[in-house]
Every structure is written in C-alpha cells, then in structure tokens.
N, C-alpha and C positions, 0 to 999 in steps of 0.2 A: 606058131599059128600061121604066119605068112608063108612059111615053107610048105605047110600042109595044104593051104589054099592054092598056092602055085602049083604044087605037084599033084593036085586033084584027089588028095586023100580025104578031104572033107568038103562038103557041099554048103554047109550053113555054119556061120560063126557070129557071135556077138563080139564086136570089136571096140576098142577104145577109140575116141575120136581121132587121135593121132594116127593110129594104125589105119583107120578108115580113110583119112585123107592121103596117106601114103598109097594104099591099095587102089584108090579112086582112079590112078593114073594107068592101071592094068586094063587093057581093052577086053579081056576075057571075063572081067568080074562085073556082075551086076549088084548094085547096093539097093536095098530096099529097107528104108528106115521104118521102124515099127515102135509102138509104145510098149513098154515092159512093165510088170508089176514092180512096186516099190514097197518097202516097209519102213516105217518110222517108229522108233520106240523111246519111251521115257523110262529110264531105269534109276532107281533109288538105291543109295548105299544104306543097307540095314545092318551094318556091322558096327556094333556098340563099341568095339575096341578102337575103332578109327574116330570115334566121337560123332557118329551119326545120329542126329536128333530124330531121324525118321525110324528109329527103333520103336518109338512110341506109336502103337497101333492106332491110338485115338487121333494123333496128328496126320497119319497117313490117311485115315478115314475123312478127316476134315478137308484135306487137299483134294482128295477124290470128289467130295461133294462140291467143292468150290470150282473145279474145272468145268467149263462148258464144253464137254467132249464133242457134241454135235457141231459147235461152231469151229472147233479145232479141225474136225473131219472135213467140214465144208471148205474151210481155208485151204486144206491140202488137196481139194478136189477129188477126194476118195469116196469110196462106197464103204462106210464105216458103221458098225453097229456098236455103240458103246455097251459095256456090260457093267 
C-alpha cells in the first residue's frame, strides 16, 4: 500500500492508523479522515452437536422478543430498522 501511494499507482486508500501516522510525514500526501459504514452482528451457535441451547426455536424467539433492538441501534448511533 505504502509503495503504491508513494509511486503514484493509487490515489485513494483506507489506511490503518499506524500506516496513516507513518505516511503523514510525506509532504505529497493529503489525509482526509472520513466516517465509514460499520456492521455489528450477533451470531448464535445453532449446532445441537456442540450443546447449543439455541437449537430450540422457542428460546431463540423469546430472546428476540426480549431484546430492545431500537435501544441497541440508538446506543450504536446507527440508522437501524429492526425486523
């Protein structure tokens, strides 16, 4: 990535914070921080062989009804539509 930026092969790149600090010392480079989308997921193990209690559909449904998905979305500052 650094070689491609230095060599002019690419014009735009998403950089790790460490690489951004390193490249900030280059006088030809302009850094423009920007927000990027993120995704957070909650995944359940439904494998009965591994002892997953969530194999029971009724338990999964009860958990889904108990979660305040709008509060979770608000806390994550996202635009989220629960389904």
